[in-house]
C-alpha positions as a Markdown table, in Angstrom:
| # | Residue | x | y | z |
|---|---|---|---|---|
| 1 | Met | 47.9 | -29.9 | 26.8 |
| 2 | Ala | 46.2 | -29.0 | 23.7 |
| 3 | Lys | 45.9 | -25.3 | 23.3 |
| 4 | Lys | 43.5 | -23.1 | 23.3 |
| 5 | Lys | 41.5 | -21.5 | 20.5 |
| 6 | Thr | 41.6 | -18.2 | 20.9 |
| 7 | Lys | 39.5 | -15.7 | 18.4 |
| 8 | Lys | 41.7 | -14.7 | 15.3 |
| 9 | Glu | 42.6 | -11.2 | 15.8 |
| 10 | Val | 43.4 | -9.3 | 12.3 |
| 11 | Pro | 46.5 | -6.8 | 12.2 |
| 12 | Val | 46.1 | -3.2 | 12.1 |
| 13 | Ile | 49.1 | -0.1 | 13.2 |
| 14 | Gly | 50.8 | -1.0 | 15.9 |
| 15 | Gly | 50.4 | -5.2 | 16.4 |
| 16 | Lys | 47.2 | -4.2 | 17.5 |
| 17 | Phe | 43.4 | -5.9 | 16.2 |
| 18 | Ile | 40.2 | -5.4 | 15.9 |
| 19 | Thr | 38.1 | -8.2 | 16.6 |
| 20 | Asn | 36.6 | -11.1 | 14.5 |
| 21 | Asp | 32.8 | -9.4 | 14.8 |
| 22 | Glu | 34.5 | -5.6 | 14.2 |
| 23 | Leu | 36.2 | -6.8 | 11.5 |
| 24 | Thr | 32.9 | -8.5 | 9.8 |
| 25 | Ser | 31.1 | -5.4 | 10.8 |
| 26 | Val | 33.6 | -3.6 | 8.8 |
| 27 | Lys | 32.9 | -5.4 | 5.4 |
| 28 | Ala | 29.3 | -5.9 | 5.0 |
| 29 | Ala | 29.1 | -2.1 | 5.5 |
| 30 | Val | 31.5 | -1.6 | 3.1 |
| 31 | Glu | 30.2 | -4.4 | 0.4 |
| 32 | Ala | 26.9 | -3.0 | 1.7 |
| 33 | Val | 28.4 | 0.9 | -0.1 |
| 34 | Asn | 30.3 | -1.5 | -2.4 |
| 35 | Arg | 26.6 | -2.6 | -3.8 |
| 36 | Leu | 24.8 | 0.2 | -4.2 |
| 37 | Gln | 27.5 | 2.2 | -5.3 |
| 38 | Met | 27.0 | -0.6 | -8.3 |
| 39 | Gln | 23.3 | 0.3 | -8.1 |
| 40 | Val | 23.5 | 4.1 | -8.2 |
| 41 | Gly | 26.0 | 3.7 | -11.5 |
| 42 | Gly | 23.7 | 2.2 | -13.5 |
| 43 | Ile | 21.1 | 4.2 | -13.2 |
| 44 | Glu | 23.1 | 6.7 | -14.5 |
| 45 | Leu | 23.3 | 4.4 | -16.9 |
| 46 | Gln | 20.3 | 4.1 | -18.0 |
| 47 | Lys | 19.1 | 7.4 | -17.3 |
| 48 | His | 21.8 | 8.6 | -19.9 |
| 49 | Asp | 20.2 | 5.6 | -22.0 |
| 50 | Leu | 16.3 | 7.8 | -21.3 |
| 51 | Met | 18.0 | 11.2 | -21.9 |
| 52 | His | 18.8 | 10.1 | -25.4 |
| 53 | Thr | 15.5 | 7.5 | -26.4 |
| 54 | Met | 13.5 | 11.6 | -25.4 |
| 55 | Lys | 16.3 | 13.9 | -27.4 |
| 56 | Met | 16.3 | 11.5 | -30.7 |
| 57 | Lys | 12.3 | 11.3 | -30.1 |
| 58 | Thr | 12.1 | 15.0 | -29.3 |
| 59 | Asp | 13.6 | 15.4 | -32.8 |
| 60 | Val | 11.2 | 13.6 | -34.3 |
| 61 | Leu | 8.4 | 15.3 | -32.7 |
| 62 | Glu | 10.2 | 18.4 | -34.1 |
| 63 | Ala | 10.1 | 17.1 | -38.0 |
| 64 | Val | 6.0 | 16.4 | -37.3 |
| 65 | Gln | 6.0 | 19.7 | -36.5 |
| 66 | Lys | 8.0 | 21.5 | -38.4 |
| 67 | Thr | 6.1 | 19.5 | -41.3 |
| 68 | Leu | 3.0 | 20.3 | -40.0 |
| 69 | Glu | 3.4 | 24.1 | -40.0 |
| 70 | Glu | 5.4 | 23.9 | -44.0 |
| 71 | Lys | 1.9 | 21.9 | -45.2 |
| 72 | Tyr | -1.4 | 24.1 | -42.8 |
| 73 | Gly | 0.8 | 27.3 | -41.7 |
| 74 | Asp | 1.1 | 28.9 | -37.8 |
| 75 | Val | -1.8 | 27.0 | -35.9 |
| 76 | Ser | -2.6 | 25.2 | -33.2 |
| 77 | Ile | -3.4 | 20.6 | -33.7 |
| 78 | Asp | -5.9 | 19.3 | -30.8 |
| 79 | Ile | -3.5 | 16.0 | -30.6 |
| 80 | Val | -6.6 | 13.8 | -29.7 |
| 81 | Thr | -9.2 | 14.8 | -32.1 |
| 82 | Gly | -6.9 | 16.4 | -34.6 |
| 83 | Glu | -8.9 | 20.6 | -34.4 |
| 84 | Met | -6.8 | 23.0 | -36.3 |
| 85 | Lys | -7.5 | 26.4 | -34.7 |
| 86 | Asp | -5.5 | 29.9 | -36.6 |
| 87 | Asn | -3.0 | 31.5 | -34.6 |
| 88 | Ala | -3.2 | 34.7 | -36.4 |
| 89 | Pro | -3.5 | 38.0 | -33.8 |
| 90 | Asn | -6.7 | 38.4 | -34.1 |
| 91 | Thr | -6.8 | 41.5 | -36.0 |
| 92 | Glu | -10.9 | 42.6 | -35.8 |
| 93 | Asn | -11.4 | 45.0 | -33.5 |
């Protein structure tokens, strides 16, 4: 007589088992969390790269500002028109 196939069960503590459906659900949830953790790690690397790039660009901006201040003194520059205005305090009263 042929044996009837039963659902394969996975052993746990004390020889007890969860069902295959439960195991599948747990595996799917763990895999989803692992994928998300990998994505977060990738985003953190992108963030680090962007922060480094921003620091380099800020350094360039500060160097340009210093050069302009040495050439024109303490002025404000309209970055749309290039017009300069003196930042010296107004002593007229």
